[in-house]
gemmi code that builds the backbone of each chain (N, CA, C; Angstrom):
import gemmi

chains = {
    "A": [
        ("MET", (-44.312, -59.262, 1.893), (-44.886, -58.227, 2.372), (-44.033, -57.382, 3.284)),
        ("THR", (-43.608, -58.463, 4.552), (-42.543, -58.219, 5.800), (-41.262, -58.141, 4.837)),
        ("VAL", (-40.976, -58.664, 4.023), (-39.372, -58.887, 3.233), (-39.521, -57.300, 2.761)),
        ("THR", (-40.622, -57.004, 1.843), (-40.984, -55.718, 1.216), (-40.314, -54.213, 2.286)),
        ("MET", (-41.286, -54.406, 3.406), (-41.002, -53.386, 4.744), (-39.550, -53.783, 4.942)),
        ("ASP", (-39.436, -54.534, 5.391), (-38.196, -54.834, 6.231), (-36.688, -53.575, 5.312)),
        ("MET", (-36.639, -54.400, 3.612), (-36.270, -53.426, 3.079), (-36.632, -52.005, 2.517)),
        ("GLU", (-37.737, -51.314, 2.927), (-37.424, -50.315, 3.102), (-37.313, -49.647, 4.160)),
        ("ILE", (-37.317, -50.291, 5.442), (-37.034, -49.543, 6.706), (-34.755, -49.865, 6.549)),
        ("ASP", (-34.115, -50.580, 5.666), (-33.363, -50.963, 5.534), (-32.733, -49.530, 4.995)),
        ("PHE", (-33.418, -49.717, 3.514), (-33.797, -48.255, 2.568), (-33.288, -47.194, 3.103)),
        ("LYS", (-34.370, -46.665, 4.225), (-34.592, -45.526, 4.991), (-32.814, -45.125, 5.953)),
        ("VAL", (-33.294, -46.444, 6.614), (-31.886, -46.202, 7.549), (-30.453, -46.306, 7.008)),
        ("GLU", (-30.092, -46.650, 5.626), (-28.872, -46.096, 5.184), (-29.400, -45.422, 4.768)),
        ("SER", (-30.594, -44.464, 3.882), (-30.240, -43.539, 3.396), (-29.521, -42.036, 4.463)),
        ("HIS", (-30.494, -42.554, 5.277), (-30.364, -41.221, 6.897), (-28.960, -41.765, 7.262)),
        ("GLN", (-28.258, -42.715, 7.168), (-26.787, -43.181, 7.990), (-25.669, -42.356, 6.676)),
        ("GLN", (-26.181, -42.468, 5.419), (-25.669, -41.403, 4.272), (-25.410, -40.244, 4.525)),
        ("ARG", (-26.643, -39.450, 4.523), (-27.043, -38.187, 4.588), (-26.350, -37.661, 5.475)),
        ("GLN", (-25.817, -38.425, 6.520), (-25.754, -38.013, 8.048), (-23.933, -37.747, 8.091)),
        ("SER", (-23.651, -38.798, 7.170), (-22.345, -38.332, 6.924), (-21.709, -37.725, 5.640)),
        ("ALA", (-22.630, -38.131, 4.949), (-22.193, -36.564, 3.412), (-22.169, -35.348, 4.642)),
        ("GLU", (-23.121, -35.513, 5.352), (-23.395, -33.739, 6.634), (-21.772, -33.955, 7.268)),
        ("ALA", (-21.571, -34.411, 7.689), (-20.036, -34.746, 8.574), (-19.543, -34.398, 7.699)),
        ("VAL", (-19.310, -34.995, 6.656), (-18.108, -34.737, 5.694), (-18.051, -33.317, 5.168)),
        ("THR", (-19.061, -32.920, 4.729), (-19.139, -31.345, 4.410), (-18.819, -30.523, 5.265)),
        ("ARG", (-19.230, -30.760, 6.474), (-18.930, -29.794, 7.769), (-17.635, -29.939, 8.252)),
        ("SER", (-16.625, -31.097, 8.391), (-15.530, -31.453, 8.916), (-14.920, -30.520, 7.555)),
        ("ILE", (-15.391, -30.002, 6.546), (-14.354, -29.368, 5.605), (-14.303, -27.824, 5.650)),
        ("ARG", (-16.042, -27.633, 6.239), (-16.209, -25.744, 6.088), (-15.832, -25.569, 7.956)),
        ("SER", (-16.078, -26.555, 8.872), (-16.338, -26.001, 9.983), (-14.978, -24.947, 10.102)),
        ("LYS", (-14.920, -24.158, 10.481), (-14.162, -23.198, 11.297), (-13.258, -23.707, 12.499)),
        ("SER", (-14.046, -24.406, 13.550), (-13.187, -25.295, 13.857), (-12.234, -26.062, 13.774)),
        ("ASN", (-12.197, -26.838, 12.741), (-11.416, -27.390, 12.432), (-10.523, -26.559, 11.735)),
        ("SER", (-9.164, -27.343, 11.914), (-7.472, -26.695, 11.530), (-8.010, -26.844, 9.890)),
        ("ILE", (-6.980, -26.114, 9.094), (-6.915, -25.501, 7.913), (-6.444, -27.079, 7.504)),
        ("GLU", (-5.283, -27.392, 8.172), (-4.880, -28.980, 7.719), (-5.666, -30.168, 7.379)),
        ("THR", (-6.529, -30.042, 8.493), (-7.770, -31.267, 8.557), (-8.936, -30.989, 7.499)),
        ("GLN", (-8.981, -29.745, 7.163), (-9.820, -29.411, 6.315), (-9.512, -29.988, 5.062)),
        ("LEU", (-7.876, -29.204, 4.910), (-7.575, -30.006, 3.296), (-7.177, -31.286, 3.530)),
        ("ARG", (-6.963, -32.546, 4.697), (-6.811, -33.838, 4.384), (-8.693, -33.992, 4.138)),
        ("ASN", (-9.717, -33.365, 4.909), (-11.132, -34.124, 4.166), (-10.707, -34.057, 3.078)),
        ("ALA", (-10.967, -32.769, 2.631), (-11.111, -32.564, 1.419), (-10.915, -33.103, 0.096)),
        ("ARG", (-9.119, -33.726, 0.654), (-8.307, -34.295, -0.391), (-8.597, -35.782, -0.442)),
        ("ASP", (-9.072, -36.220, 0.779), (-9.852, -37.596, 0.882), (-11.046, -38.036, 0.228)),
        ("LEU", (-11.843, -36.431, 0.250), (-13.034, -36.215, -0.454), (-13.438, -36.444, -2.239)),
        ("ALA", (-12.477, -35.612, -2.492), (-12.061, -35.825, -3.992), (-11.361, -36.949, -4.630)),
        ("THR", (-10.715, -37.684, -3.698), (-9.731, -38.602, -4.301), (-10.649, -40.170, -4.203)),
        ("GLY", (-11.720, -40.095, -3.282), (-12.638, -41.063, -3.636), (-12.346, -41.856, -1.805)),
        ("ALA", (-11.143, -41.517, -1.316), (-10.888, -42.268, -0.011), (-11.916, -41.920, 1.352)),
        ("THR", (-12.447, -41.106, 0.893), (-14.110, -41.426, 1.889), (-14.927, -41.731, 1.659)),
        ("GLN", (-15.629, -42.759, 1.661), (-16.774, -43.398, 0.964), (-17.614, -43.160, 1.486)),
        ("VAL", (-18.528, -41.624, 0.510), (-19.722, -41.192, 0.984), (-20.217, -40.779, 0.079)),
        ("TYR", (-21.660, -40.862, -0.248), (-22.562, -40.355, -1.579), (-22.780, -39.071, -1.356)),
        ("LEU", (-21.907, -38.327, -2.113), (-22.045, -36.964, -2.194), (-22.380, -36.238, -3.727)),
        ("PRO", (-23.212, -35.854, -4.224), (-23.870, -35.707, -5.570), (-23.350, -34.526, -5.907)),
        ("LYS", (-22.185, -34.258, -6.692), (-21.361, -32.772, -7.005), (-20.341, -32.739, -5.846)),
        ("LYS", (-19.427, -33.920, -5.380), (-18.722, -33.594, -4.633), (-17.654, -32.902, -5.166)),
        ("LEU", (-16.940, -33.008, -6.331), (-16.055, -32.358, -6.804), (-16.195, -30.934, -7.000)),
        ("GLU", (-17.286, -30.391, -7.486), (-17.970, -29.186, -7.328), (-17.653, -28.342, -5.999)),
        ("PHE", (-17.998, -29.221, -5.265), (-17.840, -28.706, -4.071), (-16.738, -28.524, -3.485)),
        ("VAL", (-15.571, -28.969, -3.498), (-14.286, -29.338, -3.143), (-13.581, -28.326, -3.671)),
        ("LEU", (-13.587, -28.059, -4.966), (-13.832, -26.899, -6.422), (-13.764, -25.681, -5.435)),
        ("ASP", (-15.309, -25.331, -4.985), (-15.563, -24.034, -4.578), (-14.950, -23.257, -3.309)),
        ("TRP", (-15.033, -24.475, -2.575), (-14.067, -24.273, -0.947), (-12.694, -24.047, -1.115)),
        ("LEU", (-12.246, -25.005, -2.650), (-10.789, -24.678, -2.853), (-10.332, -22.802, -2.672)),
        ("LEU", (-11.053, -22.654, -3.895), (-11.133, -21.474, -4.499), (-11.048, -20.356, -3.880)),
        ("GLU", (-12.416, -20.463, -2.491), (-12.321, -19.664, -1.481), (-11.363, -19.871, -0.014)),
        ("ARG", (-10.709, -21.102, -0.020), (-9.314, -20.556, 0.806), (-8.187, -20.712, 0.022)),
        ("LEU", (-8.003, -20.233, -1.328), (-6.809, -19.945, -1.971), (-7.240, -18.231, -1.894)),
        ("ARG", (-7.865, -18.270, -1.743), (-7.828, -16.236, -1.762), (-8.015, -16.108, -0.331)),
        ("LYS", (-8.403, -16.728, 0.491), (-8.490, -16.641, 1.932), (-7.086, -17.083, 2.460)),
        ("ASN", (-6.287, -17.512, 2.081), (-5.338, -18.641, 2.661), (-3.666, -17.198, 3.091)),
        ("SER", (-4.007, -16.785, 1.780), (-2.686, -15.670, 2.267), (-2.978, -14.038, 2.938)),
        ("LYS", (-4.122, -14.679, 3.545), (-4.722, -13.710, 4.280), (-4.668, -13.592, 5.508)),
        ("ASP", (-5.741, -14.783, 5.886), (-5.259, -15.675, 7.015), (-5.206, -16.707, 7.653)),
        ("GLY", (-4.939, -17.552, 6.546), (-4.870, -18.682, 6.302), (-3.107, -18.681, 7.128)),
    ],
    "B": [
        ("MET", (-0.081, -13.126, 7.574), (0.031, -14.399, 7.852), (-0.515, -15.112, 8.822)),
        ("GLY", (-0.453, -14.155, 10.074), (-0.438, -14.616, 11.310), (0.476, -15.953, 11.505)),
        ("ASN", (1.453, -15.606, 11.011), (2.888, -16.432, 12.387), (2.308, -16.541, 14.049)),
        ("HIS", (2.822, -17.574, 14.712), (2.686, -17.352, 15.665), (3.736, -16.744, 16.326)),
        ("PRO", (3.608, -15.616, 17.854), (4.349, -15.017, 18.286), (5.480, -15.225, 18.807)),
        ("ARG", (5.397, -16.586, 19.407), (6.453, -17.167, 19.934), (7.564, -17.584, 19.508)),
        ("CYS", (7.027, -18.226, 18.341), (7.509, -19.408, 17.262), (6.850, -19.175, 16.361)),
        ("PRO", (7.670, -17.951, 15.023), (7.151, -17.522, 13.602), (7.806, -18.538, 12.525)),
        ("TYR", (8.671, -19.554, 12.612), (9.065, -20.438, 11.848), (7.876, -21.317, 11.696)),
        ("LEU", (7.297, -22.282, 12.748), (6.601, -22.920, 12.873), (5.287, -22.712, 11.805)),
        ("ASN", (4.764, -22.099, 12.675), (3.123, -21.596, 11.565), (3.430, -20.887, 10.099)),
        ("PHE", (5.257, -20.532, 10.144), (5.286, -20.329, 8.669), (5.246, -21.639, 8.018)),
        ("ARG", (6.226, -22.628, 8.442), (6.411, -23.892, 7.630), (5.113, -24.282, 7.266)),
        ("LYS", (4.163, -24.292, 8.465), (2.424, -25.033, 8.478), (2.099, -24.782, 7.071)),
        ("SER", (2.128, -23.342, 7.312), (1.789, -22.157, 6.152), (1.808, -22.845, 4.903)),
        ("VAL", (3.049, -22.676, 4.593), (3.504, -23.181, 3.043), (2.931, -24.390, 2.982)),
        ("GLN", (3.025, -25.443, 3.717), (2.384, -26.946, 3.663), (1.464, -26.607, 2.838)),
        ("VAL", (0.051, -25.763, 3.576), (-0.869, -26.101, 3.330), (-1.549, -25.315, 1.966)),
        ("HIS", (-0.620, -24.435, 2.209), (-0.658, -23.378, 0.748), (-0.230, -24.227, -0.527)),
        ("THR", (0.935, -25.104, -0.604), (1.106, -25.650, -1.628), (0.415, -27.222, -1.511)),
        ("GLY", (-0.390, -27.347, -0.353), (-0.951, -28.020, -0.386), (-2.620, -28.360, -1.512)),
        ("LEU", (-3.195, -27.362, -1.284), (-4.648, -25.818, -1.606), (-4.303, -26.308, -2.823)),
        ("TRP", (-3.034, -25.987, -3.630), (-2.691, -25.830, -5.080), (-2.786, -27.326, -5.785)),
        ("GLU", (-2.174, -28.046, -4.601), (-1.888, -29.482, -5.177), (-3.424, -30.277, -5.389)),
        ("LEU", (-4.347, -29.977, -4.352), (-5.527, -30.526, -4.473), (-6.220, -29.746, -5.763)),
        ("PHE", (-5.673, -28.232, -6.306), (-6.805, -28.094, -7.284), (-6.444, -28.902, -8.279)),
        ("SER", (-5.532, -29.345, -8.653), (-5.011, -30.084, -9.821), (-5.209, -30.740, -9.772)),
        ("ILE", (-5.688, -31.837, -9.015), (-6.214, -33.328, -8.858), (-7.359, -32.968, -9.217)),
        ("VAL", (-8.193, -31.730, -8.375), (-9.940, -31.558, -8.975), (-10.059, -31.309, -10.107)),
        ("TRP", (-9.332, -30.426, -10.453), (-9.047, -29.852, -12.217), (-8.723, -31.171, -13.048)),
        ("ARG", (-8.575, -31.926, -12.673), (-7.661, -33.505, -13.818), (-8.999, -34.422, -13.948)),
        ("GLN", (-9.897, -34.215, -12.542), (-11.057, -35.112, -12.787), (-12.128, -35.220, -14.107)),
        ("ALA", (-12.443, -35.636, -14.571), (-13.233, -35.898, -15.551), (-14.840, -35.751, -15.297)),
        ("GLU", (-15.255, -36.273, -13.880), (-16.370, -36.074, -13.407), (-16.994, -34.700, -13.497)),
        ("LEU", (-15.470, -33.644, -13.190), (-16.318, -32.644, -13.213), (-16.495, -31.972, -14.301)),
        ("ASP", (-17.722, -31.556, -14.414), (-18.123, -31.356, -15.819), (-17.914, -29.696, -15.911)),
        ("SER", (-17.733, -29.153, -17.463), (-17.796, -28.015, -17.661), (-18.199, -26.516, -16.553)),
        ("LEU", (-19.783, -26.973, -16.879), (-20.901, -26.416, -16.180), (-20.295, -25.701, -14.549)),
        ("SER", (-19.935, -27.112, -13.860), (-19.252, -26.770, -12.682), (-17.829, -26.063, -12.648)),
        ("ARG", (-17.316, -25.877, -13.451), (-16.038, -25.455, -14.104), (-15.888, -23.924, -14.103)),
        ("THR", (-17.041, -23.313, -15.097), (-17.246, -22.230, -15.464), (-17.938, -21.324, -14.304)),
        ("SER", (-19.320, -22.001, -13.910), (-19.627, -21.634, -12.298), (-18.924, -20.868, -11.332)),
        ("ALA", (-17.772, -22.116, -11.312), (-16.936, -22.069, -9.897), (-15.685, -20.818, -10.056)),
        ("PHE", (-15.317, -20.836, -11.485), (-14.825, -19.433, -11.927), (-15.723, -17.836, -11.896)),
        ("ARG", (-16.779, -18.246, -12.294), (-18.227, -17.104, -12.486), (-17.827, -16.764, -10.758)),
        ("LYS", (-18.151, -17.611, -10.136), (-18.343, -17.346, -8.404), (-17.324, -16.626, -7.856)),
        ("HIS", (-15.616, -17.002, -7.969), (-14.341, -17.112, -7.399), (-13.324, -15.834, -8.321)),
        ("ASN", (-12.651, -15.178, -8.346), (-11.981, -14.063, -8.855), (-10.728, -14.624, -8.894)),
        ("PHE", (-10.439, -15.768, -10.126), (-8.988, -15.955, -9.937), (-7.744, -15.535, -10.540)),
        ("THR", (-8.464, -14.566, -10.691), (-7.085, -13.443, -11.128), (-6.241, -12.832, -9.748)),
        ("ALA", (-7.028, -12.692, -8.852), (-7.173, -12.390, -7.634), (-6.842, -13.357, -6.604)),
        ("ILE", (-6.951, -14.298, -6.792), (-6.149, -15.591, -6.158), (-4.928, -15.615, -6.360)),
        ("LEU", (-4.202, -15.232, -8.055), (-3.182, -15.453, -8.621), (-2.005, -14.574, -7.412)),
        ("GLN", (-2.603, -13.466, -8.035), (-2.295, -12.157, -7.465), (-1.987, -12.551, -5.756)),
        ("ASP", (-2.795, -12.968, -5.019), (-2.600, -13.546, -3.492), (-1.433, -14.453, -3.347)),
        ("ALA", (-1.554, -15.039, -4.390), (-0.831, -15.799, -4.442), (1.101, -15.610, -4.525)),
        ("PHE", (1.092, -14.524, -5.233), (2.273, -13.814, -6.147), (2.824, -12.890, -4.552)),
        ("GLU", (1.925, -12.091, -4.248), (2.496, -11.338, -3.205), (2.817, -12.334, -1.642)),
        ("ASP", (2.358, -13.229, -2.286), (2.763, -14.033, -0.696), (4.214, -14.474, -1.003)),
        ("MET", (4.799, -14.670, -1.886), (6.160, -15.344, -2.210), (7.131, -14.170, -1.527)),
        ("SER", (6.888, -13.122, -1.602), (7.961, -12.115, -1.170), (8.703, -12.031, 0.351)),
        ("SER", (7.764, -12.783, 1.168), (7.923, -13.437, 2.566), (9.025, -14.613, 2.834)),
        ("ARG", (8.804, -15.340, 1.438), (9.205, -16.526, 2.274), (10.554, -16.889, 0.935)),
        ("PRO", (11.050, -17.725, 2.077), (12.707, -18.488, 1.412), (12.317, -19.083, 0.128)),
        ("PRO", (13.801, -19.284, -0.953), (13.504, -19.606, -2.123), (12.702, -21.050, -2.350)),
        ("VAL", (13.435, -21.562, -1.521), (12.853, -23.033, -1.314), (11.582, -23.304, -1.295)),
        ("GLU", (11.008, -23.108, -0.587), (9.622, -22.778, 0.061), (8.595, -21.879, -1.357)),
        ("VAL", (9.284, -21.202, -2.031), (8.630, -20.363, -2.942), (8.497, -21.233, -4.097)),
        ("GLU", (9.884, -22.155, -4.748), (10.148, -22.980, -5.383), (8.602, -24.013, -5.826)),
        ("GLY", (8.712, -24.669, -4.393), (7.483, -25.162, -3.991), (6.307, -24.949, -4.530)),
        ("ILE", (5.863, -23.573, -4.086), (4.363, -22.944, -4.208), (4.757, -23.008, -5.706)),
        ("LEU", (5.265, -22.694, -6.386), (5.482, -21.759, -7.915), (4.936, -23.226, -8.634)),
        ("LYS", (6.166, -24.031, -7.959), (5.420, -25.788, -8.819), (4.074, -25.892, -9.384)),
        ("ASN", (3.197, -25.440, -7.900), (2.058, -26.024, -8.186), (1.064, -25.132, -8.721)),
        ("VAL", (1.570, -23.565, -8.643), (0.782, -22.337, -9.016), (0.825, -22.830, -10.521)),
        ("ASN", (1.679, -22.857, -11.386), (2.446, -23.412, -12.957), (1.682, -24.763, -13.499)),
        ("ILE", (1.380, -26.106, -11.996), (0.663, -26.510, -12.644), (-0.660, -26.360, -12.619)),
        ("ALA", (-1.402, -26.014, -11.680), (-2.820, -25.519, -12.104), (-2.753, -24.528, -13.225)),
        ("LEU", (-1.875, -23.578, -13.752), (-2.281, -22.709, -14.693), (-2.019, -23.648, -15.711)),
        ("ASP", (-1.637, -24.472, -16.226), (-1.137, -25.015, -17.145), (-2.515, -25.910, -17.447)),
        ("LEU", (-3.046, -25.975, -16.316), (-4.233, -26.865, -16.835), (-5.650, -25.796, -17.169)),
        ("VAL", (-5.429, -24.995, -16.159), (-6.737, -23.787, -16.106), (-6.834, -23.727, -17.852)),
        ("LEU", (-5.293, -22.839, -18.232), (-5.196, -21.884, -19.461), (-4.987, -23.287, -20.905)),
        ("ASP", (-5.080, -23.760, -20.602), (-5.086, -25.160, -21.439), (-6.192, -24.861, -22.664)),
        ("GLU", (-5.547, -25.534, -24.160), (-6.568, -25.548, -24.927), (-8.328, -25.512, -24.943)),
        ("ASN", (-7.810, -26.945, -24.512), (-9.537, -27.924, -24.641), (-10.264, -27.269, -22.966)),
        ("SER", (-9.763, -26.090, -21.624), (-10.636, -26.190, -20.995), (-11.826, -25.191, -21.022)),
        ("ALA", (-12.822, -25.761, -20.127), (-14.175, -25.321, -19.903), (-14.168, -23.278, -20.056)),
        ("VAL", (-13.228, -23.205, -19.258), (-12.695, -21.406, -18.545), (-12.061, -21.060, -19.581)),
        ("LYS", (-12.064, -19.609, -19.531), (-11.131, -18.843, -19.954), (-11.168, -17.987, -18.838)),
        ("ILE", (-9.309, -17.223, -18.544), (-9.606, -16.262, -17.746), (-9.267, -14.538, -18.280)),
        ("ARG", (-10.028, -14.071, -18.043), (-10.103, -12.661, -18.801), (-10.447, -11.915, -17.960)),
        ("PRO", (-9.743, -11.139, -17.129), (-9.667, -10.064, -15.910), (-9.394, -8.786, -17.053)),
        ("HIS", (-10.329, -7.992, -15.915), (-10.076, -6.749, -16.864), (-8.804, -6.221, -16.992)),
        ("ILE", (-8.171, -5.408, -17.999), (-7.275, -4.986, -18.288), (-5.968, -4.198, -17.277)),
        ("ASP", (-7.148, -3.586, -16.228), (-6.196, -3.150, -15.097), (-5.172, -4.298, -13.920)),
        ("GLN", (-6.174, -5.231, -13.962), (-6.440, -6.278, -13.229), (-5.044, -7.212, -14.111)),
        ("ALA", (-4.981, -7.332, -15.246), (-4.044, -8.155, -16.052), (-2.841, -7.896, -16.070)),
        ("THR", (-2.771, -6.353, -15.622), (-1.394, -5.694, -16.203), (-0.981, -5.962, -14.823)),
        ("GLN", (-1.360, -5.649, -13.402), (-1.207, -5.603, -11.710), (-0.536, -7.225, -11.736)),
        ("LEU", (-1.372, -8.385, -12.584), (-0.965, -9.426, -12.210), (0.373, -9.608, -12.805)),
        ("LEU", (0.658, -9.623, -14.155), (1.768, -10.015, -15.141), (2.702, -9.091, -14.399)),
        ("GLY", (2.782, -7.619, -13.631), (3.885, -6.969, -13.096), (3.836, -8.109, -11.612)),
        ("ILE", (2.876, -8.104, -10.505), (3.613, -8.923, -9.392), (3.923, -10.016, -9.911)),
        ("CYS", (3.525, -11.067, -11.226), (4.389, -12.378, -10.701), (5.871, -11.947, -11.513)),
        ("LEU", (6.301, -11.041, -12.077), (7.421, -10.579, -12.434), (7.988, -10.232, -11.110)),
        ("THR", (7.317, -9.244, -10.448), (8.237, -9.448, -9.378), (8.845, -9.995, -8.193)),
        ("ALA", (7.704, -11.011, -8.398), (8.128, -12.182, -7.578), (8.880, -13.203, -7.767)),
        ("VAL", (8.899, -13.680, -9.415), (9.582, -14.342, -9.867), (11.294, -14.003, -9.847)),
        ("ASN", (11.161, -12.480, -9.904), (12.366, -11.865, -10.306), (13.052, -11.613, -8.635)),
        ("GLU", (12.584, -11.582, -7.543), (12.564, -12.022, -6.168), (13.598, -12.915, -5.521)),
        ("PHE", (12.510, -14.241, -6.582), (12.612, -15.516, -6.137), (14.236, -15.758, -7.085)),
        ("MET", (14.720, -15.202, -8.472), (16.167, -15.237, -8.581), (16.554, -14.722, -8.143)),
        ("SER", (16.657, -13.708, -7.648), (17.760, -12.835, -6.892), (18.297, -13.243, -5.527)),
        ("LYS", (17.111, -14.300, -4.930), (17.556, -14.473, -3.452), (18.622, -16.069, -4.069)),
        ("ARG", (18.392, -16.271, -5.249), (18.859, -17.950, -5.010), (19.708, -17.377, -5.647)),
        ("THR", (20.759, -16.174, -6.156), (21.765, -16.067, -6.705), (22.386, -15.526, -5.672)),
        ("LEU", (21.949, -15.072, -4.762), (22.770, -14.413, -3.221), (22.879, -16.160, -2.661)),
        ("ALA", (22.150, -16.937, -2.954), (22.308, -17.847, -1.878), (23.300, -19.174, -2.834)),
        ("ASN", (23.712, -18.450, -3.813), (24.139, -19.502, -4.806), (23.780, -20.512, -5.599)),
        ("ASP", (22.498, -20.448, -5.133), (21.657, -21.766, -5.907), (21.145, -21.195, -6.849)),
        ("PHE", (21.505, -22.193, -8.632), (21.128, -21.997, -9.744), (20.811, -23.200, -9.559)),
        ("THR", (20.123, -24.129, -9.138), (19.631, -25.558, -9.819), (18.353, -25.641, -10.002)),
        ("SER", (18.006, -25.654, -11.371), (16.923, -26.286, -11.711), (14.973, -25.024, -11.630)),
        ("SER", (15.699, -23.687, -11.452), (14.657, -23.023, -11.657), (14.566, -22.153, -12.644)),
        ("LEU", (15.160, -21.485, -13.595), (15.023, -21.070, -14.823), (13.482, -21.435, -15.563)),
        ("GLU", (13.869, -22.918, -16.084), (12.356, -23.363, -16.914), (11.469, -23.017, -15.922)),
        ("LEU", (11.305, -23.440, -14.731), (10.015, -23.227, -14.116), (9.837, -21.431, -13.893)),
        ("ASP", (10.303, -20.731, -13.625), (10.424, -19.244, -14.294), (9.589, -19.107, -15.103)),
        ("ASP", (10.461, -19.384, -16.723), (9.876, -18.850, -17.503), (8.730, -19.922, -18.217)),
        ("LYS", (8.395, -20.984, -17.687), (6.908, -21.666, -17.819), (5.992, -20.579, -16.897)),
        ("LEU", (6.436, -19.985, -15.941), (5.151, -19.508, -15.429), (4.894, -17.689, -15.326)),
        ("THR", (5.886, -17.327, -15.870), (6.169, -16.351, -16.698), (5.197, -16.227, -18.355)),
        ("THR", (5.655, -17.306, -18.772), (4.609, -17.467, -20.075), (3.629, -17.293, -20.176)),
        ("ASN", (2.855, -18.265, -18.742), (1.646, -18.616, -18.194), (0.633, -17.387, -17.952)),
        ("ILE", (1.477, -16.326, -17.345), (0.644, -15.282, -16.922), (0.701, -14.173, -18.130)),
        ("ALA", (1.509, -14.416, -19.021), (1.545, -13.527, -19.971), (0.314, -13.922, -21.004)),
        ("ARG", (0.375, -14.949, -21.413), (-0.862, -15.477, -21.982), (-2.462, -15.155, -21.334)),
        ("ILE", (-2.382, -14.879, -20.616), (-3.767, -14.097, -19.549), (-3.422, -12.641, -20.445)),
        ("TYR", (-2.587, -12.263, -20.036), (-2.473, -11.026, -20.716), (-2.740, -11.236, -22.228)),
        ("ARG", (-2.182, -11.292, -23.259), (-2.342, -11.339, -24.703), (-3.899, -11.675, -24.702)),
        ("SER", (-4.395, -13.078, -23.862), (-5.813, -13.208, -24.576), (-6.387, -12.188, -24.141)),
        ("ILE", (-6.449, -10.968, -23.001), (-7.260, -10.189, -23.410), (-7.214, -9.351, -23.862)),
        ("LEU", (-5.796, -9.278, -24.991), (-5.383, -7.978, -25.798), (-5.705, -8.411, -27.209)),
        ("TYR", (-5.588, -9.913, -27.342), (-6.179, -10.398, -28.925), (-7.378, -10.774, -28.935)),
        ("GLY", (-8.023, -11.656, -27.293), (-9.009, -12.266, -27.577), (-8.337, -13.855, -27.440)),
        ("ASP", (-9.383, -14.549, -28.763), (-8.899, -15.897, -28.944), (-8.788, -15.854, -30.075)),
        ("ARG", (-8.183, -15.081, -30.673), (-8.297, -15.172, -32.202), (-6.766, -16.215, -32.263)),
        ("PRO", (-6.460, -16.268, -33.268), (-5.096, -16.759, -33.788), (-4.219, -15.551, -33.901)),
        ("THR", (-2.648, -15.653, -33.322), (-1.619, -14.596, -33.220), (-0.682, -15.408, -34.523)),
        ("LYS", (0.132, -14.006, -35.296), (1.073, -15.195, -35.800), (1.956, -13.681, -36.230)),
        ("LYS", (3.534, -14.097, -36.684), (4.517, -13.554, -36.761), (4.310, -12.643, -38.644)),
        ("VAL", (4.036, -11.558, -39.038), (4.044, -11.372, -40.128), (5.363, -10.273, -40.849)),
        ("CYS", (5.861, -10.233, -41.599), (6.930, -9.710, -41.964), (6.490, -7.767, -42.741)),
        ("LEU", (7.033, -6.768, -42.091), (6.182, -5.614, -43.357), (7.438, -5.092, -43.609)),
        ("HIS", (7.550, -5.254, -44.462), (8.509, -4.073, -45.426), (8.472, -2.931, -45.126)),
        ("ILE", (8.961, -2.220, -44.650), (8.778, -0.180, -44.246), (10.134, 0.440, -45.181)),
        ("ARG", (9.408, 0.875, -46.052), (11.062, 1.634, -47.067), (11.034, 3.190, -46.185)),
        ("GLU", (12.184, 3.590, -45.791), (12.725, 4.432, -45.540), (13.861, 5.368, -46.424)),
        ("GLY", (13.425, 6.451, -46.917), (14.288, 6.972, -47.869), (14.862, 5.846, -48.598)),
        ("SER", (16.128, 5.276, -48.899), (16.838, 4.505, -49.756), (17.136, 2.743, -48.820)),
        ("SER", (16.936, 2.426, -47.542), (17.045, 1.698, -47.024), (15.767, 0.734, -46.993)),
        ("THR", (15.564, -0.634, -46.808), (14.645, -1.281, -46.406), (15.006, -2.007, -45.089)),
        ("ARG", (13.654, -2.018, -44.576), (14.028, -2.624, -43.463), (12.659, -3.973, -42.931)),
        ("LEU", (12.576, -4.875, -42.371), (12.089, -5.958, -42.338), (11.810, -5.115, -40.649)),
        ("GLN", (10.548, -5.304, -40.412), (9.781, -5.248, -39.263), (8.936, -7.048, -38.751)),
        ("GLY", (9.132, -6.960, -37.949), (8.030, -7.825, -37.098), (7.161, -7.765, -36.464)),
        ("TYR", (6.206, -7.911, -36.834), (4.601, -7.211, -36.587), (3.841, -8.660, -35.643)),
        ("SER", (2.962, -8.590, -34.761), (2.312, -9.665, -34.341), (0.828, -8.937, -34.135)),
        ("LEU", (0.321, -9.791, -35.630), (-1.203, -9.304, -35.690), (-2.265, -10.259, -34.763)),
    ],
}
model = gemmi.Model(1)
for chain_id, residues in chains.items():
    chain = gemmi.Chain(chain_id)
    for i, (resn, *xyz) in enumerate(residues, 1):
        res = gemmi.Residue()
        res.name, res.seqid = resn, gemmi.SeqId(i, " ")
        for name, pos in zip(("N", "CA", "C"), xyz):
            atom = gemmi.Atom()
            atom.name, atom.element = name, gemmi.Element(name[0])
            atom.pos, atom.b_iso = gemmi.Position(*pos), 0.0
            res.add_atom(atom)
        chain.add_residue(res)
    model.add_chain(chain)
structure = gemmi.Structure()
structure.add_model(model)
structure.setup_entities()
């Protein structure tokens, strides 16, 4: 019983941390307070798997960000 | 382009690296098998890829040839991937936009060529220019002919006593 509860708590803590880190990664890519170089590096790390984070549809997210930036890049990048 | 007022060259360089990096990353992401067709098509529905290409070519005019070559190479690699036969997406711009894109592409390539000629630099750019203009022409051709296979046929036209052969693309 105790073991099961411990496992549940561990899982909750782990999933909370994962959620936080996934959120932090997406925020670091989207945040306008970061330079475009930093955003690009973070996006590249996420796409190539260098950043170890569970993020469903991460490639879709990076592709969407990329196409947005490529459109903007010539204007204000 | 937003160059720095005191040191325009610094931001200019930075921007070139960013531009090249974005196109490189596009190719990396597009090659990933985990990126499903639905994600690809929905991304292309959401974003106007033709306008993105136009932006990229318009941006070339202010850049020196070495930097243009770096960006053009990466744009061409991305186009190769997107226009691949097995690609999940089709680029089908409106005829006006396609004509504009073709014009901007040819202008950018010609400017690039003349800058290189002025600088007496004749290394390795011809192949790139050919590939790039062929890729853009493929977009243009695809909206004229759709996905129908095109082939050259010979048509005999009799004018008075002489017979000519003319090539027609159907």
